[in-house]
PyMOL Python script that loads the backbone (N, CA, C, O; Angstrom):
from pymol import cmd

cmd.read_pdbstr("""\
ATOM      1  N   MET A   1       1.076  17.391   5.254  1.00  0.00           N
ATOM      2  CA  MET A   1       2.277  18.119   5.623  1.00  0.00           C
ATOM      3  C   MET A   1       3.246  17.204   6.380  1.00  0.00           C
ATOM      4  O   MET A   1       4.462  17.294   6.217  1.00  0.00           O
ATOM      5  N   LYS A   2       2.681  16.328   7.207  1.00  0.00           N
ATOM      6  CA  LYS A   2       3.533  15.401   7.961  1.00  0.00           C
ATOM      7  C   LYS A   2       4.281  14.464   7.008  1.00  0.00           C
ATOM      8  O   LYS A   2       5.465  14.187   7.203  1.00  0.00           O
ATOM      9  N   ALA A   3       3.584  13.981   5.982  1.00  0.00           N
ATOM     10  CA  ALA A   3       4.222  13.091   5.005  1.00  0.00           C
ATOM     11  C   ALA A   3       5.316  13.818   4.229  1.00  0.00           C
ATOM     12  O   ALA A   3       6.364  13.236   3.948  1.00  0.00           O
ATOM     13  N   LYS A   4       5.084  15.081   3.882  1.00  0.00           N
ATOM     14  CA  LYS A   4       6.101  15.855   3.171  1.00  0.00           C
ATOM     15  C   LYS A   4       7.340  16.048   4.040  1.00  0.00           C
ATOM     16  O   LYS A   4       8.468  16.005   3.548  1.00  0.00           O
ATOM     17  N   LYS A   5       7.121  16.258   5.330  1.00  0.00           N
ATOM     18  CA  LYS A   5       8.243  16.450   6.249  1.00  0.00           C
ATOM     19  C   LYS A   5       9.076  15.168   6.346  1.00  0.00           C
ATOM     20  O   LYS A   5      10.305  15.213   6.297  1.00  0.00           O
ATOM     21  N   VAL A   6       8.399  14.034   6.481  1.00  0.00           N
ATOM     22  CA  VAL A   6       9.102  12.747   6.544  1.00  0.00           C
ATOM     23  C   VAL A   6       9.846  12.499   5.233  1.00  0.00           C
ATOM     24  O   VAL A   6      11.003  12.078   5.244  1.00  0.00           O
ATOM     25  N   ALA A   7       9.182  12.761   4.101  1.00  0.00           N
ATOM     26  CA  ALA A   7       9.815  12.557   2.797  1.00  0.00           C
ATOM     27  C   ALA A   7      11.063  13.430   2.652  1.00  0.00           C
ATOM     28  O   ALA A   7      12.085  12.978   2.137  1.00  0.00           O
ATOM     29  N   LYS A   8      10.974  14.666   3.102  1.00  0.00           N
ATOM     30  CA  LYS A   8      12.100  15.587   2.983  1.00  0.00           C
ATOM     31  C   LYS A   8      13.310  15.083   3.766  1.00  0.00           C
ATOM     32  O   LYS A   8      14.444  15.209   3.304  1.00  0.00           O
ATOM     33  N   THR A   9      13.073  14.513   4.950  1.00  0.00           N
ATOM     34  CA  THR A   9      14.194  13.989   5.744  1.00  0.00           C
ATOM     35  C   THR A   9      14.843  12.782   5.072  1.00  0.00           C
ATOM     36  O   THR A   9      15.983  12.435   5.379  1.00  0.00           O
ATOM     37  N   CYS A  10      14.114  12.142   4.155  1.00  0.00           N
ATOM     38  CA  CYS A  10      14.652  10.992   3.413  1.00  0.00           C
ATOM     39  C   CYS A  10      15.204  11.401   2.053  1.00  0.00           C
ATOM     40  O   CYS A  10      15.624  10.554   1.266  1.00  0.00           O
ATOM     41  N   GLY A  11      15.201  12.710   1.780  1.00  0.00           N
ATOM     42  CA  GLY A  11      15.707  13.198   0.513  1.00  0.00           C
ATOM     43  C   GLY A  11      14.712  13.063  -0.630  1.00  0.00           C
ATOM     44  O   GLY A  11      15.104  13.082  -1.797  1.00  0.00           O
ATOM     45  N   LEU A  12      13.438  12.927  -0.310  1.00  0.00           N
ATOM     46  CA  LEU A  12      12.397  12.797  -1.330  1.00  0.00           C
ATOM     47  C   LEU A  12      11.547  14.057  -1.331  1.00  0.00           C
ATOM     48  O   LEU A  12      11.572  14.825  -0.370  1.00  0.00           O
ATOM     49  N   HIS A  13      10.785  14.276  -2.418  1.00  0.00           N
ATOM     50  CA  HIS A  13       9.990  15.504  -2.478  1.00  0.00           C
ATOM     51  C   HIS A  13       8.514  15.282  -2.766  1.00  0.00           C
ATOM     52  O   HIS A  13       7.723  16.205  -2.571  1.00  0.00           O
ATOM     53  N   ALA A  14       8.105  14.098  -3.223  1.00  0.00           N
ATOM     54  CA  ALA A  14       6.704  13.867  -3.581  1.00  0.00           C
ATOM     55  C   ALA A  14       6.215  12.559  -2.951  1.00  0.00           C
ATOM     56  O   ALA A  14       6.239  11.512  -3.598  1.00  0.00           O
ATOM     57  N   PRO A  15       5.779  12.616  -1.714  1.00  0.00           N
ATOM     58  CA  PRO A  15       5.347  11.375  -1.062  1.00  0.00           C
ATOM     59  C   PRO A  15       4.035  10.847  -1.644  1.00  0.00           C
ATOM     60  O   PRO A  15       3.207  11.609  -2.144  1.00  0.00           O
ATOM     61  N   LEU A  16       3.870   9.544  -1.569  1.00  0.00           N
ATOM     62  CA  LEU A  16       2.640   8.884  -1.969  1.00  0.00           C
ATOM     63  C   LEU A  16       1.944   8.437  -0.692  1.00  0.00           C
ATOM     64  O   LEU A  16       2.499   7.660   0.086  1.00  0.00           O
ATOM     65  N   LEU A  17       0.733   8.927  -0.479  1.00  0.00           N
ATOM     66  CA  LEU A  17      -0.009   8.566   0.721  1.00  0.00           C
ATOM     67  C   LEU A  17      -0.904   7.371   0.418  1.00  0.00           C
ATOM     68  O   LEU A  17      -1.662   7.383  -0.552  1.00  0.00           O
ATOM     69  N   VAL A  18      -0.812   6.358   1.239  1.00  0.00           N
ATOM     70  CA  VAL A  18      -1.627   5.156   1.093  1.00  0.00           C
ATOM     71  C   VAL A  18      -2.531   5.081   2.318  1.00  0.00           C
ATOM     72  O   VAL A  18      -2.056   4.988   3.450  1.00  0.00           O
ATOM     73  N   ALA A  19      -3.832   5.123   2.078  1.00  0.00           N
ATOM     74  CA  ALA A  19      -4.780   5.218   3.187  1.00  0.00           C
ATOM     75  C   ALA A  19      -5.002   3.901   3.910  1.00  0.00           C
ATOM     76  O   ALA A  19      -5.267   3.905   5.112  1.00  0.00           O
ATOM     77  N   HIS A  20      -4.905   2.798   3.228  1.00  0.00           N
ATOM     78  CA  HIS A  20      -5.190   1.498   3.831  1.00  0.00           C
ATOM     79  C   HIS A  20      -3.880   0.741   4.017  1.00  0.00           C
ATOM     80  O   HIS A  20      -3.160   0.527   3.042  1.00  0.00           O
ATOM     81  N   PRO A  21      -3.551   0.329   5.237  1.00  0.00           N
ATOM     82  CA  PRO A  21      -2.258  -0.307   5.467  1.00  0.00           C
ATOM     83  C   PRO A  21      -2.070  -1.605   4.692  1.00  0.00           C
ATOM     84  O   PRO A  21      -0.933  -2.016   4.458  1.00  0.00           O
ATOM     85  N   GLU A  22      -3.138  -2.249   4.294  1.00  0.00           N
ATOM     86  CA  GLU A  22      -3.018  -3.477   3.517  1.00  0.00           C
ATOM     87  C   GLU A  22      -2.506  -3.202   2.108  1.00  0.00           C
ATOM     88  O   GLU A  22      -2.097  -4.135   1.417  1.00  0.00           O
ATOM     89  N   HIS A  23      -2.517  -1.943   1.664  1.00  0.00           N
ATOM     90  CA  HIS A  23      -1.986  -1.582   0.351  1.00  0.00           C
ATOM     91  C   HIS A  23      -0.474  -1.388   0.369  1.00  0.00           C
ATOM     92  O   HIS A  23       0.161  -1.333  -0.684  1.00  0.00           O
ATOM     93  N   ILE A  24       0.095  -1.284   1.550  1.00  0.00           N
ATOM     94  CA  ILE A  24       1.516  -0.963   1.650  1.00  0.00           C
ATOM     95  C   ILE A  24       2.380  -1.997   0.932  1.00  0.00           C
ATOM     96  O   ILE A  24       3.343  -1.635   0.258  1.00  0.00           O
ATOM     97  N   GLN A  25       2.043  -3.284   1.070  1.00  0.00           N
ATOM     98  CA  GLN A  25       2.856  -4.313   0.423  1.00  0.00           C
ATOM     99  C   GLN A  25       2.858  -4.139  -1.094  1.00  0.00           C
ATOM    100  O   GLN A  25       3.915  -4.182  -1.724  1.00  0.00           O
ATOM    101  N   ARG A  26       1.685  -3.942  -1.677  1.00  0.00           N
ATOM    102  CA  ARG A  26       1.595  -3.784  -3.125  1.00  0.00           C
ATOM    103  C   ARG A  26       2.341  -2.529  -3.562  1.00  0.00           C
ATOM    104  O   ARG A  26       3.067  -2.553  -4.556  1.00  0.00           O
ATOM    105  N   CYS A  27       2.170  -1.444  -2.836  1.00  0.00           N
ATOM    106  CA  CYS A  27       2.855  -0.194  -3.176  1.00  0.00           C
ATOM    107  C   CYS A  27       4.364  -0.349  -3.090  1.00  0.00           C
ATOM    108  O   CYS A  27       5.097   0.208  -3.906  1.00  0.00           O
ATOM    109  N   PHE A  28       4.832  -1.112  -2.095  1.00  0.00           N
ATOM    110  CA  PHE A  28       6.269  -1.337  -1.956  1.00  0.00           C
ATOM    111  C   PHE A  28       6.838  -1.992  -3.210  1.00  0.00           C
ATOM    112  O   PHE A  28       7.858  -1.546  -3.736  1.00  0.00           O
ATOM    113  N   PHE A  29       6.179  -3.057  -3.694  1.00  0.00           N
ATOM    114  CA  PHE A  29       6.678  -3.758  -4.870  1.00  0.00           C
ATOM    115  C   PHE A  29       6.610  -2.903  -6.128  1.00  0.00           C
ATOM    116  O   PHE A  29       7.518  -2.939  -6.958  1.00  0.00           O
ATOM    117  N   ILE A  30       5.541  -2.137  -6.267  1.00  0.00           N
ATOM    118  CA  ILE A  30       5.422  -1.263  -7.429  1.00  0.00           C
ATOM    119  C   ILE A  30       6.485  -0.161  -7.374  1.00  0.00           C
ATOM    120  O   ILE A  30       7.117   0.140  -8.386  1.00  0.00           O
ATOM    121  N   ALA A  31       6.682   0.436  -6.202  1.00  0.00           N
ATOM    122  CA  ALA A  31       7.700   1.486  -6.054  1.00  0.00           C
ATOM    123  C   ALA A  31       9.093   0.931  -6.297  1.00  0.00           C
ATOM    124  O   ALA A  31       9.927   1.600  -6.908  1.00  0.00           O
ATOM    125  N   ARG A  32       9.355  -0.275  -5.828  1.00  0.00           N
ATOM    126  CA  ARG A  32      10.661  -0.887  -6.056  1.00  0.00           C
ATOM    127  C   ARG A  32      10.892  -1.107  -7.547  1.00  0.00           C
ATOM    128  O   ARG A  32      12.001  -0.912  -8.044  1.00  0.00           O
ATOM    129  N   LYS A  33       9.848  -1.512  -8.254  1.00  0.00           N
ATOM    130  CA  LYS A  33       9.963  -1.710  -9.701  1.00  0.00           C
ATOM    131  C   LYS A  33      10.273  -0.383 -10.406  1.00  0.00           C
ATOM    132  O   LYS A  33      11.100  -0.338 -11.316  1.00  0.00           O
ATOM    133  N   ILE A  34       9.611   0.683  -9.983  1.00  0.00           N
ATOM    134  CA  ILE A  34       9.776   1.976 -10.632  1.00  0.00           C
ATOM    135  C   ILE A  34      11.073   2.666 -10.222  1.00  0.00           C
ATOM    136  O   ILE A  34      11.812   3.163 -11.072  1.00  0.00           O
ATOM    137  N   PHE A  35      11.351   2.696  -8.903  1.00  0.00           N
ATOM    138  CA  PHE A  35      12.461   3.499  -8.379  1.00  0.00           C
ATOM    139  C   PHE A  35      13.685   2.708  -7.963  1.00  0.00           C
ATOM    140  O   PHE A  35      14.692   3.309  -7.589  1.00  0.00           O
ATOM    141  N   GLY A  36      13.641   1.403  -8.013  1.00  0.00           N
ATOM    142  CA  GLY A  36      14.760   0.602  -7.545  1.00  0.00           C
ATOM    143  C   GLY A  36      14.684   0.412  -6.041  1.00  0.00           C
ATOM    144  O   GLY A  36      13.589   0.384  -5.478  1.00  0.00           O
ATOM    145  N   LYS A  37      15.805   0.284  -5.392  1.00  0.00           N
ATOM    146  CA  LYS A  37      15.815   0.001  -3.963  1.00  0.00           C
ATOM    147  C   LYS A  37      15.729   1.245  -3.086  1.00  0.00           C
ATOM    148  O   LYS A  37      15.829   1.137  -1.863  1.00  0.00           O
ATOM    149  N   SER A  38      15.548   2.410  -3.673  1.00  0.00           N
ATOM    150  CA  SER A  38      15.541   3.654  -2.901  1.00  0.00           C
ATOM    151  C   SER A  38      14.137   4.036  -2.427  1.00  0.00           C
ATOM    152  O   SER A  38      13.780   5.214  -2.442  1.00  0.00           O
ATOM    153  N   THR A  39      13.346   3.055  -2.009  1.00  0.00           N
ATOM    154  CA  THR A  39      12.010   3.353  -1.514  1.00  0.00           C
ATOM    155  C   THR A  39      12.015   3.448   0.003  1.00  0.00           C
ATOM    156  O   THR A  39      12.841   2.828   0.672  1.00  0.00           O
ATOM    157  N   THR A  40      11.103   4.214   0.527  1.00  0.00           N
ATOM    158  CA  THR A  40      10.956   4.381   1.967  1.00  0.00           C
ATOM    159  C   THR A  40       9.526   4.051   2.344  1.00  0.00           C
ATOM    160  O   THR A  40       8.583   4.519   1.707  1.00  0.00           O
ATOM    161  N   VAL A  41       9.369   3.251   3.375  1.00  0.00           N
ATOM    162  CA  VAL A  41       8.039   2.923   3.874  1.00  0.00           C
ATOM    163  C   VAL A  41       7.931   3.467   5.288  1.00  0.00           C
ATOM    164  O   VAL A  41       8.772   3.181   6.140  1.00  0.00           O
ATOM    165  N   TRP A  42       6.897   4.247   5.530  1.00  0.00           N
ATOM    166  CA  TRP A  42       6.660   4.821   6.846  1.00  0.00           C
ATOM    167  C   TRP A  42       5.168   4.787   7.089  1.00  0.00           C
ATOM    168  O   TRP A  42       4.384   5.036   6.174  1.00  0.00           O
ATOM    169  N   PHE A  43       4.767   4.484   8.303  1.00  0.00           N
ATOM    170  CA  PHE A  43       3.346   4.492   8.605  1.00  0.00           C
ATOM    171  C   PHE A  43       3.104   5.109   9.967  1.00  0.00           C
ATOM    172  O   PHE A  43       3.997   5.154  10.812  1.00  0.00           O
ATOM    173  N   ASP A  44       1.891   5.581  10.167  1.00  0.00           N
ATOM    174  CA  ASP A  44       1.505   6.212  11.421  1.00  0.00           C
ATOM    175  C   ASP A  44       1.063   5.135  12.400  1.00  0.00           C
ATOM    176  O   ASP A  44       0.013   4.521  12.211  1.00  0.00           O
ATOM    177  N   ALA A  45       1.835   4.904  13.421  1.00  0.00           N
ATOM    178  CA  ALA A  45       1.530   3.860  14.399  1.00  0.00           C
ATOM    179  C   ALA A  45       0.267   4.166  15.198  1.00  0.00           C
ATOM    180  O   ALA A  45      -0.282   3.278  15.851  1.00  0.00           O
ATOM    181  N   ASN A  46      -0.191   5.397  15.154  1.00  0.00           N
ATOM    182  CA  ASN A  46      -1.397   5.774  15.895  1.00  0.00           C
ATOM    183  C   ASN A  46      -2.673   5.654  15.058  1.00  0.00           C
ATOM    184  O   ASN A  46      -3.752   6.037  15.510  1.00  0.00           O
ATOM    185  N   ALA A  47      -2.550   5.128  13.850  1.00  0.00           N
ATOM    186  CA  ALA A  47      -3.715   4.990  12.972  1.00  0.00           C
ATOM    187  C   ALA A  47      -4.666   3.924  13.523  1.00  0.00           C
ATOM    188  O   ALA A  47      -4.231   3.014  14.229  1.00  0.00           O
ATOM    189  N   PRO A  48      -5.955   4.031  13.208  1.00  0.00           N
ATOM    190  CA  PRO A  48      -6.909   3.031  13.692  1.00  0.00           C
ATOM    191  C   PRO A  48      -6.625   1.650  13.103  1.00  0.00           C
ATOM    192  O   PRO A  48      -6.024   1.539  12.034  1.00  0.00           O
ATOM    193  N   THR A  49      -7.055   0.605  13.796  1.00  0.00           N
ATOM    194  CA  THR A  49      -6.757  -0.758  13.361  1.00  0.00           C
ATOM    195  C   THR A  49      -7.955  -1.485  12.764  1.00  0.00           C
ATOM    196  O   THR A  49      -7.775  -2.580  12.230  1.00  0.00           O
ATOM    197  N   GLY A  50      -9.150  -0.947  12.822  1.00  0.00           N
ATOM    198  CA  GLY A  50     -10.335  -1.616  12.289  1.00  0.00           C
ATOM    199  C   GLY A  50     -10.511  -1.350  10.808  1.00  0.00           C
ATOM    200  O   GLY A  50     -11.391  -0.583  10.418  1.00  0.00           O
ATOM    201  N   TRP A  51      -9.690  -1.971   9.979  1.00  0.00           N
ATOM    202  CA  TRP A  51      -9.651  -1.639   8.554  1.00  0.00           C
ATOM    203  C   TRP A  51     -10.719  -2.331   7.724  1.00  0.00           C
ATOM    204  O   TRP A  51     -11.019  -1.883   6.617  1.00  0.00           O
ATOM    205  N   PHE A  52     -11.291  -3.395   8.224  1.00  0.00           N
ATOM    206  CA  PHE A  52     -12.246  -4.152   7.424  1.00  0.00           C
ATOM    207  C   PHE A  52     -13.670  -3.866   7.875  1.00  0.00           C
ATOM    208  O   PHE A  52     -13.939  -3.682   9.062  1.00  0.00           O
ATOM    209  N   ASP A  53     -14.580  -3.832   6.900  1.00  0.00           N
ATOM    210  CA  ASP A  53     -15.985  -3.530   7.152  1.00  0.00           C
ATOM    211  C   ASP A  53     -16.828  -4.691   6.642  1.00  0.00           C
ATOM    212  O   ASP A  53     -16.919  -4.904   5.433  1.00  0.00           O
ATOM    213  N   SER A  54     -17.434  -5.431   7.532  1.00  0.00           N
ATOM    214  CA  SER A  54     -18.200  -6.623   7.143  1.00  0.00           C
ATOM    215  C   SER A  54     -19.409  -6.288   6.269  1.00  0.00           C
ATOM    216  O   SER A  54     -19.974  -7.180   5.636  1.00  0.00           O
ATOM    217  N   LYS A  55     -19.812  -5.015   6.226  1.00  0.00           N
ATOM    218  CA  LYS A  55     -20.961  -4.598   5.415  1.00  0.00           C
ATOM    219  C   LYS A  55     -20.542  -3.841   4.155  1.00  0.00           C
ATOM    220  O   LYS A  55     -21.386  -3.239   3.491  1.00  0.00           O
ATOM    221  N   SER A  56     -19.279  -3.863   3.824  1.00  0.00           N
ATOM    222  CA  SER A  56     -18.772  -3.134   2.662  1.00  0.00           C
ATOM    223  C   SER A  56     -19.379  -3.670   1.368  1.00  0.00           C
ATOM    224  O   SER A  56     -19.653  -4.864   1.245  1.00  0.00           O
ATOM    225  N   VAL A  57     -19.585  -2.775   0.412  1.00  0.00           N
ATOM    226  CA  VAL A  57     -20.093  -3.187  -0.899  1.00  0.00           C
ATOM    227  C   VAL A  57     -19.000  -3.863  -1.729  1.00  0.00           C
ATOM    228  O   VAL A  57     -19.292  -4.533  -2.719  1.00  0.00           O
ATOM    229  N   GLN A  58     -17.753  -3.684  -1.325  1.00  0.00           N
ATOM    230  CA  GLN A  58     -16.638  -4.345  -1.999  1.00  0.00           C
ATOM    231  C   GLN A  58     -16.294  -5.608  -1.207  1.00  0.00           C
ATOM    232  O   GLN A  58     -15.755  -5.501  -0.105  1.00  0.00           O
ATOM    233  N   PRO A  59     -16.587  -6.789  -1.728  1.00  0.00           N
ATOM    234  CA  PRO A  59     -16.397  -8.026  -0.964  1.00  0.00           C
ATOM    235  C   PRO A  59     -14.982  -8.214  -0.417  1.00  0.00           C
ATOM    236  O   PRO A  59     -14.811  -8.766   0.670  1.00  0.00           O
ATOM    237  N   TRP A  60     -13.966  -7.762  -1.155  1.00  0.00           N
ATOM    238  CA  TRP A  60     -12.587  -7.975  -0.707  1.00  0.00           C
ATOM    239  C   TRP A  60     -12.193  -7.102   0.479  1.00  0.00           C
ATOM    240  O   TRP A  60     -11.134  -7.316   1.069  1.00  0.00           O
ATOM    241  N   THR A  61     -13.021  -6.123   0.843  1.00  0.00           N
ATOM    242  CA  THR A  61     -12.708  -5.284   2.003  1.00  0.00           C
ATOM    243  C   THR A  61     -13.511  -5.686   3.241  1.00  0.00           C
ATOM    244  O   THR A  61     -13.513  -4.970   4.242  1.00  0.00           O
ATOM    245  N   ARG A  62     -14.185  -6.821   3.171  1.00  0.00           N
ATOM    246  CA  ARG A  62     -15.007  -7.268   4.306  1.00  0.00           C
ATOM    247  C   ARG A  62     -14.227  -8.017   5.373  1.00  0.00           C
ATOM    248  O   ARG A  62     -14.686  -8.114   6.511  1.00  0.00           O
ATOM    249  N   GLY A  63     -13.074  -8.544   5.038  1.00  0.00           N
ATOM    250  CA  GLY A  63     -12.294  -9.266   6.034  1.00  0.00           C
ATOM    251  C   GLY A  63     -10.923  -9.640   5.506  1.00  0.00           C
ATOM    252  O   GLY A  63     -10.692  -9.598   4.297  1.00  0.00           O
ATOM    253  N   PRO A  64     -10.010 -10.005   6.393  1.00  0.00           N
ATOM    254  CA  PRO A  64      -8.622 -10.259   6.001  1.00  0.00           C
ATOM    255  C   PRO A  64      -8.442 -11.453   5.071  1.00  0.00           C
ATOM    256  O   PRO A  64      -7.547 -11.430   4.225  1.00  0.00           O
ATOM    257  N   ASN A  65      -9.261 -12.496   5.199  1.00  0.00           N
ATOM    258  CA  ASN A  65      -9.080 -13.669   4.344  1.00  0.00           C
ATOM    259  C   ASN A  65      -9.427 -13.375   2.889  1.00  0.00           C
ATOM    260  O   ASN A  65      -8.689 -13.756   1.981  1.00  0.00           O
ATOM    261  N   VAL A  66     -10.546 -12.699   2.673  1.00  0.00           N
ATOM    262  CA  VAL A  66     -10.934 -12.344   1.306  1.00  0.00           C
ATOM    263  C   VAL A  66      -9.944 -11.324   0.736  1.00  0.00           C
ATOM    264  O   VAL A  66      -9.613 -11.365  -0.449  1.00  0.00           O
ATOM    265  N   TRP A  67      -9.476 -10.413   1.588  1.00  0.00           N
ATOM    266  CA  TRP A  67      -8.485  -9.423   1.144  1.00  0.00           C
ATOM    267  C   TRP A  67      -7.226 -10.116   0.637  1.00  0.00           C
ATOM    268  O   TRP A  67      -6.679  -9.731  -0.396  1.00  0.00           O
ATOM    269  N   LEU A  68      -6.769 -11.124   1.347  1.00  0.00           N
ATOM    270  CA  LEU A  68      -5.550 -11.827   0.962  1.00  0.00           C
ATOM    271  C   LEU A  68      -5.710 -12.477  -0.408  1.00  0.00           C
ATOM    272  O   LEU A  68      -4.799 -12.398  -1.233  1.00  0.00           O
ATOM    273  N   ILE A  69      -6.840 -13.114  -0.664  1.00  0.00           N
ATOM    274  CA  ILE A  69      -7.097 -13.726  -1.970  1.00  0.00           C
ATOM    275  C   ILE A  69      -7.102 -12.647  -3.059  1.00  0.00           C
ATOM    276  O   ILE A  69      -6.505 -12.821  -4.121  1.00  0.00           O
ATOM    277  N   TYR A  70      -7.773 -11.551  -2.781  1.00  0.00           N
ATOM    278  CA  TYR A  70      -7.834 -10.441  -3.736  1.00  0.00           C
ATOM    279  C   TYR A  70      -6.432  -9.905  -4.053  1.00  0.00           C
ATOM    280  O   TYR A  70      -6.108  -9.646  -5.211  1.00  0.00           O
ATOM    281  N   GLU A  71      -5.625  -9.746  -3.037  1.00  0.00           N
ATOM    282  CA  GLU A  71      -4.270  -9.230  -3.227  1.00  0.00           C
ATOM    283  C   GLU A  71      -3.412 -10.192  -4.036  1.00  0.00           C
ATOM    284  O   GLU A  71      -2.626  -9.758  -4.878  1.00  0.00           O
ATOM    285  N   MET A  72      -3.551 -11.486  -3.794  1.00  0.00           N
ATOM    286  CA  MET A  72      -2.771 -12.461  -4.565  1.00  0.00           C
ATOM    287  C   MET A  72      -3.149 -12.383  -6.051  1.00  0.00           C
ATOM    288  O   MET A  72      -2.281 -12.455  -6.921  1.00  0.00           O
ATOM    289  N   LEU A  73      -4.441 -12.237  -6.330  1.00  0.00           N
ATOM    290  CA  LEU A  73      -4.882 -12.092  -7.718  1.00  0.00           C
ATOM    291  C   LEU A  73      -4.382 -10.777  -8.321  1.00  0.00           C
ATOM    292  O   LEU A  73      -4.002 -10.730  -9.491  1.00  0.00           O
ATOM    293  N   ALA A  74      -4.386  -9.710  -7.518  1.00  0.00           N
ATOM    294  CA  ALA A  74      -3.895  -8.413  -8.001  1.00  0.00           C
ATOM    295  C   ALA A  74      -2.411  -8.499  -8.344  1.00  0.00           C
ATOM    296  O   ALA A  74      -1.964  -7.898  -9.321  1.00  0.00           O
ATOM    297  N   ARG A  75      -1.652  -9.239  -7.549  1.00  0.00           N
ATOM    298  CA  ARG A  75      -0.215  -9.358  -7.826  1.00  0.00           C
ATOM    299  C   ARG A  75       0.036 -10.111  -9.120  1.00  0.00           C
ATOM    300  O   ARG A  75       0.933  -9.756  -9.884  1.00  0.00           O
ATOM    301  N   ILE A  76      -0.752 -11.152  -9.371  1.00  0.00           N
ATOM    302  CA  ILE A  76      -0.623 -11.869 -10.645  1.00  0.00           C
ATOM    303  C   ILE A  76      -0.928 -10.911 -11.800  1.00  0.00           C
ATOM    304  O   ILE A  76      -0.202 -10.873 -12.793  1.00  0.00           O
ATOM    305  N   HIS A  77      -1.994 -10.149 -11.661  1.00  0.00           N
ATOM    306  CA  HIS A  77      -2.385  -9.168 -12.680  1.00  0.00           C
ATOM    307  C   HIS A  77      -1.263  -8.157 -12.912  1.00  0.00           C
ATOM    308  O   HIS A  77      -0.930  -7.848 -14.056  1.00  0.00           O
ATOM    309  N   HIS A  78      -0.686  -7.647 -11.833  1.00  0.00           N
ATOM    310  CA  HIS A  78       0.380  -6.649 -11.965  1.00  0.00           C
ATOM    311  C   HIS A  78       1.634  -7.235 -12.591  1.00  0.00           C
ATOM    312  O   HIS A  78       2.302  -6.565 -13.379  1.00  0.00           O
ATOM    313  N   ARG A  79       1.960  -8.466 -12.253  1.00  0.00           N
ATOM    314  CA  ARG A  79       3.134  -9.104 -12.865  1.00  0.00           C
ATOM    315  C   ARG A  79       2.926  -9.316 -14.361  1.00  0.00           C
ATOM    316  O   ARG A  79       3.839  -9.099 -15.157  1.00  0.00           O
ATOM    317  N   LEU A  80       1.724  -9.739 -14.739  1.00  0.00           N
ATOM    318  CA  LEU A  80       1.428  -9.955 -16.153  1.00  0.00           C
ATOM    319  C   LEU A  80       1.546  -8.663 -16.959  1.00  0.00           C
ATOM    320  O   LEU A  80       1.883  -8.693 -18.142  1.00  0.00           O
ATOM    321  N   HIS A  81       1.269  -7.530 -16.317  1.00  0.00           N
ATOM    322  CA  HIS A  81       1.354  -6.233 -16.995  1.00  0.00           C
ATOM    323  C   HIS A  81       2.729  -5.573 -16.820  1.00  0.00           C
ATOM    324  O   HIS A  81       2.956  -4.473 -17.322  1.00  0.00           O
ATOM    325  N   GLY A  82       3.641  -6.242 -16.111  1.00  0.00           N
ATOM    326  CA  GLY A  82       4.988  -5.697 -15.924  1.00  0.00           C
ATOM    327  C   GLY A  82       5.081  -4.601 -14.892  1.00  0.00           C
ATOM    328  O   GLY A  82       6.059  -3.853 -14.868  1.00  0.00           O
ATOM    329  N   TRP A  83       4.065  -4.489 -14.024  1.00  0.00           N
ATOM    330  CA  TRP A  83       4.073  -3.444 -13.017  1.00  0.00           C
ATOM    331  C   TRP A  83       4.831  -3.842 -11.756  1.00  0.00           C
ATOM    332  O   TRP A  83       5.125  -2.992 -10.915  1.00  0.00           O
ATOM    333  N   MET A  84       5.142  -5.099 -11.620  1.00  0.00           N
ATOM    334  CA  MET A  84       5.867  -5.574 -10.434  1.00  0.00           C
ATOM    335  C   MET A  84       7.054  -6.398 -10.875  1.00  0.00           C
ATOM    336  O   MET A  84       7.805  -6.897 -10.037  1.00  0.00           O
TER     337      MET A  84
END
""", "prot")
cmd.dss("prot")
cmd.show_as("cartoon", "prot")
cmd.util.cbc("prot")
cmd.orient("prot")
């Protein structure tokens, strides 16, 4: 409901919720590709900051360095498919 309220004040009606703040950059580029420059980025400053889990079954979510490599590869993949 909070996201819908924020979206409404920006003249939007269908917000996209992104649970992990490290996804915001990728979502920004994809949204810009789809919607042009009329994208809005908003985040909850009170959200927890411990986003990485050293015991995660997904290696790219275990720490910021591996995440960065994963994201760079994802961006290449998205560009090759025309998503960015």
